[in-house]
N, C-alpha and C positions, 0 to 999 in steps of 0.2 A: 802429645796428641797433635799439636800443630804441624809437626814434621810429617805426619802420616796423612794429613788432610790434603785433598787435591788443590792445586793452585793453577793460576793462569787459565788457559783454554780448557783444561780438565775440569776446573771448578765451574766455569761457565757452562760446559756441557752437562755436568751433573745438576747444576742449578736449574737449567732450562728445562730439563726433562724429569724433574724431581717427582712430579705427580705420577708419571708413568712408572718410575722406579719404585715408588712406595706402593703403588697398586700391584706391581709384580711381586714385590716382597710379601705383601699381604696374602696374595693367592698362593705363593710358595709355602707360607706358614700353614695355611688352611689345608693344602694338599698333604703336607708332611703330617700334620696332626690327624687328619682323617685316615691316612694310610696306617699310622701307628695304632689308631683306635681299632680299625678293621682287623689288623694283624693280631693284636692282643685279644680282642673279643672273640674272633673265630677260633683261635687256639684254645681259649678258655672253655668255650662251649663244647668243642670237639673232644678235648681232654676229659671233660666231665660226662660225656655221653656213655661210656662203658658202665659207669656206676648206676645208670638208670636200669640196666638189665635188659634194654631193648635192642633190637636188631633192625637195620634198615631193610633187610630182605624179608624177614618174617615179622610182620607187625600185628599188634593187637590194638583194640580201641583205647586201652590205657596208655599206649605208647605214642599216640598220634601227636601230642604236644611236644614230646621230647624229640621225636623224629623231625617234626616241622622245624623246631629250633636248630637242630643239627643241620638239616638241609639248607635252611635259610642262611646260616652262618657260612657254610661252604660256598653257596652260590653267590652271596653278596661279596665275599672276599675275592673270589675269582673274577666276578664282574668288575670290581673296583680295579683290580690289576689290569684287566683288559682296557678299561676306560683310561687309566693312567698311561698305558702303552699307546693308545690312540692319541692322547694329548702329546706324548713325546714325538709322535710322527707329525703332528700338526704344528708343534712349536717352532721348528725351523722356519716355516713360512711366515709365522706371526713375527718372529724376531727379525727376519729378513725384511718384511714389509715395514716394520718400525724403523729400521736403519735406512732403508731406501727412501721413505717418505719424510717423516718428521725430523730425522737426524741429518740427512744429506740434501735431498731434493728441495725441501721447504726453504732451506737457507739459500740455495742457489736460485730458486724461483723468486724469492723476495729480495735478494741482493744483500741480505744482512751479513753475508760472509765477508763483504768488502770492509766492514768495520774492523773485524779481527785482523785482516791482512794489512790494514793501514796502521796497526799498532805493533809492528815488528814481528808479527806471527806469520811464518812462511806458510804457503798452501799445504806443504807436506805435513808440517806440524799441526796445522788446523785440522787436516783430514785425519791424522793419526789420533788426535785427542778426541775427535768426534766418535771414532770407533772404539776407543779404549774403554769408555764407560759401559756400553752395552756388551762389549766383549768380556770384561771382568765379571759383570753381573750374570751373564749367561753361563759362563764356565762354572761359576760358583753354584748357581741354582741348579743347573742340569746335573752337575757332579753329585750334589746332595741327593737329588731325586733318584739318580741311577743307583747310588749306594744303598738307599733305603729300599728301592724297588727290588734289587737283587737279594737283599737280606730278607725281605718279606716273602719273596718267591721261594728261596732255598730253605727257609725255616718255617714257613707257614704250612697249613694243611695241604696235603697232596692226595687226598682220597681219589681213587680212580673214577668215582661217579661224577665228579664235578671238575677235576683238575684240567687245565689247559696244557697243551704240550709246548715244549721249548721252541719249536719251530714255527709256531703261529706268528703271523706278521705283527700283531699287537703285543705279543708276549716277547718275541725275540728282540725287539728294538730296545727293551729295557734291561737286557741281561749282559750287555757289554758296552764298549765305548762308542758304538756306531751312532747312538743318539747325539752324543756330544759332537761327533764329527759333522753330522747333518746341521746342528745348530751353528757351528763355525762356518759351514758352507752358506747357510742363510745370511749370516752377517756379511760375508765376502761378496755374495751375489747382490745383496741389497746395496752395498757400497758402490759396486760397479754400475748397477742399473740406475741408482740415484744420480750418479755423475753423468751418465749418458742421457737420461730422459729429462731430468730437471723439472719434472712436474710431479707434485706430491702424490696425487691419487693414482696417476698412471704408473708411476714408479712402484708404488706399493702393490698394485695389481699385477704388474709384470713380474715382480720378484716372487710373489706368492705362487704364480703359475710356474715360474722357472724352477723354484725349489720343489714344488709339488710334482713336476714332471720328473725330476731327478729321483725323488723318493719313490715314485711309482715305478719308474724303469728299473732302478737298481735294487731297492729293498723288496719290492713286491714281485717283479717279473724275473730279474736276473740273479737273485740271491741263491737259488738252488745250484747254479752253475759256477759259482765263485770258487768252489773247491771240488776236486774230483769225488764223485759219488762211488760208493762200493756197489758191486754187483753180486747177487746171490742167485743161484739156480735152484735153490731149495727153499723158496720163500715161505713155505708153510710154517706157521708158528713164529713169524717175525715179531720181534718185541714191539710193544705198542709205542715205545718212545722213539722208534725209528721214523725218520721223515722219508716217506716214499716219494721219489722224484718221477720215476717212470717204471712201467712194467709191461710185459708182453711175452713174446716167444722168440727164441733163438733157433733158427733152422739148422739142419745138419751142415749146411754150407757156411754157417756163421752169420747169416743175414738176420737182422733184428726187425721184428714186426711188432709195433706198439699196439696197445689196446685201441688207440684212436684209429690206426690203420685197419684194425680188424673190423671196426664199425662200417668201413667202406665196402665190405664184401656183400652187403645187402642180404639177399636170400641164398647166396652161395654158402657153401660150408666154410666157416671161418677157421683159420689155423689156430685161433685162440680157443675155439671150442673143441676141435678135434685135431690133436697134435699130429703133424706129419711125422713120418718115420725119422728117428734121430733128433727130433726137435725137443727142446726143453723150455719150460717157463723160466722167466728171469724177473728180477726186481732190482732196480737201481735205487739206492737209499743212502741217507746220511744218518749214522748213529748219533747218539747224544754227544759223543766225544768230538764231533765236528762242530759243535757250537762255537768254540773259540777260534778255530781256523777260519770259519765263515765270517765271524764278527771282525776279526783282525783284517782280513782281506777287504771286506766291505769298508771298514773304517779307513784303511790306507787309500782306497780309491777316492773316497769322499774328501779326505784331507788333501789329496793331490789336486782335486778339482777346486777346493777352497783356496789353496795356495796359488793356483793358476789365476783364479778370479781376482784375488787380492793383488797379485803382481800386475795384471792388466789394469786394475783400478788405479794403482799409483802411476802407471805409465800414462793413462788417460788424463789424470790430474796434471801431470807435468806438461803433457802436450797441449792441453787446453788453457792452462793458467801459468805457464812458465813466464 
């Protein structure tokens, strides 16, 4: 066991932040336990619903309790998945703020880093050891949450009355590796801004804002365009699992008029209401099979940003403290 225990700067970093690490581990255990409970409970209630002889569409007073239990189980399960997805979106900012503030900036602000450097620990080794502990813990914790999240989503209840779709911002983040990429980006940006700012509270705030801006821009705004969408000119009956990106009219000359453009016609006859000769309706969409291409492209971009931030952080460290 002693050979696996952290030593030197790693031991110091783990010891210094042990309270935060234990708190994070406790929250992870609670999240995993609650997710497992919701998954098992909802499936148990829903699997037993047909035996009641009730129907959610045609109810009788005797079925009110059974239908209420059925509905509550579905809605609670879906709501918990959405809350966990939101947590995975917020987590990179929290992790990045922790790295930027207590891990890096506080040491530089107080000057305690000089003690480590005076004991034959190089700045690069000190910096790497500071990042190693949150890096390992974050990768392990987020990987566990992602595995359980995808298992719960793919095997849990999927009734059309309450199920969320794969392309929802809170749902999509937990179905692939993108959440892990954002967590790594949070660590890299936190390390860089902690070195540059050297003030605990300011570094934490700046990191949270920077990570939030990347998540908002890439995951919320740009995600539909990370992979080519399919176009259908016969959109009637489009499957509910399709993620509609844009729709409108294609004129006989090939010009695209979106629904947003149609709203600008005011009181004039809109081509979206009365098709010009030779025009057709169109819809740009992502089928469910685009989940993984979109996830992988997004993850690749985020990892590239994280690698760039980490590289700049080590160069800043060498330039400032060589």
